N, C-alpha and C positions, 0 to 999 in steps of 0.2 A: 716336719713343720707343725705337727700336732702339739708339741710341747710349747712352741712359740705362741700358738693360739691360746693355749691354757694360761701361759704366763701373761699374755696380753689381757685376758679376762680377769685374772687374779689381780693384776695391777690396777685395772679399772675399779674393781670392788674395793681394794684397799684405799685408793685415792678418794673414792666416794665416801667411804666410812670415816676416813680421817677428816675430810672437809665437813661432813655432817657433825662429827663430834666436836670439832673446833668451833663450828658455828653455834652449836648449843652451849658450849662452854663460854664463849664470848657473850651470848645472850644472857645467861644466868649471872655472869660476872658483871655485866652492865646493870642488871637488876640489883645486884648487891651494891654497886657504886651509887646508884640513884636512890637507894634506900627503899626500894619497892619490896613489900613482903610477898613471899610466895611459899607454897607448901609442897611443891612438886619435888624439889631436891633439897636435901638437908645441907645447905651451903652456908657455912659460917667461917669467919676468919678469926682465929685467936690472935689478937694483936699482942698478947703477952709474949708469944714466941718471937716476935719481931722487935728489933731495937727501935725502929721508927715506924710511923704509920705508912710511909711511902714504900717500905720494903716489899710487902706482898704484891704491890702493883708493878714494881720494877721486876720482880721475879716472874710475874705472869707475862709481862711484855717480852722478857728474855726467852721464856719458854715458847711463846708464840713465834718468835723469830726463828727458833730452832725448828719448829714444826713447818714453817714456811720453807726453810731451806730443805728439809727432808722431803716435803711434798714436791718441791721443784726437782729434786733428785729422782723421785719416783716418776715424775712426769717425763723427764728426759729418758729414763729407762723404758718408759712406755713408748716413746718415739722410736727408740732403738729397736724395740720388739716389733713395732710396725714395719720398720725397714727390714728386719730379719724375715718377716712374712713375705716380702717381695723377692727374696733370694738374691739380693744385691749386697754381697759381703764386701765388695771392693769400693764402697761408696764413702767418700770423704765425710759426708754428713753423719753416717753411722759411726764412724771412728770418733768424730768430734763429740757426738752426743753421749757415747759411752764414756769418754774421758771426762766430760763435764759431770755426768751422773756419778761417776766414781769419786771425783773431787768433792762434790756436794755431800755425798754420803759420809766421807771422812770428816768434813767440816762440821756437819750436823752431829755426828757421834761425839767428836771431841768437845764441841760446844755444850752438848747436853751433859756429858760427863763432867765437864768443868762446872757447869751451873749446879748440878747435883752436889758436887763436892763443896762448892762455895755455900750452897744453901744449908748443907749439913753443919758447916762450921759456924755460919752467922745466924741461922735461924734455929737450929736444933742444939747448938752449942756442943757438938760432939765431932770428933775426928775418928773416922773408921778406916782402918788399914786392913786390906785383904780383898778377896774376890767375893763379890756377891752376884746374884742373878743379873742385876742390872748392869754391873760392870762387864759381865760376860756378854750381854746383849750389845753393849757399846763396842766391845772388842770384835764381835761378830760383824757388826755393821761396818766397822773400819776394814775388816778383812774382805767383806763384799766390795767395798769401795776400791780397795787395792786390786782385787781381782778384776773389776770392771776396767780399771786403768791398764792392767796387764793385757786384757783382751783387746783393748783399744790399740795398744802398742803392737800386738801381734798382727792385728788386722792391717795396721798401717804398714808394717814391714811386708806383709803379704801383698798389699796393694802396690808397693814400690817394686817388689820382685816381679809381679805380674806385668807392670808397665815396662820394665826392662826386658822381660821375655817377649812382650808384644813388639818391641822395637827391633829386637834381634831377628825375629822371624820374618 
């Protein structure tokens, strides 16, 4: 169970860093929206790259939505890790949380991948075909989501077999 404790700690750090980064990003984005000058971060928006003035804001809101979904997936995975620490593998809550976490990871990866592709087409006016590092990351997150759903299904089947075994004895 040492690995479960390590995973739990790592998930806590990742969630904290993501929330802190998103919070700072939203803060500086609001400063940009309100027209407040700042010299901390070189933040500027080239409106030439966008067809309308609203596009960067729509893009930012869409990306924030993807981050919210991904953080929710990590939070559910954190809950599952906490249940793993209790050594209760035949718990319906553990099975459900793993399934939800897997589905949310798949949704967030596909959404982020789609938003990146759409932004390349509409903002950068280019279509790229092939595998890049980001594409591989999205595919890896999808694979992790599918693996979590598989583990959920395996634990559900094991729980069903254990219940049948308990009834026959």
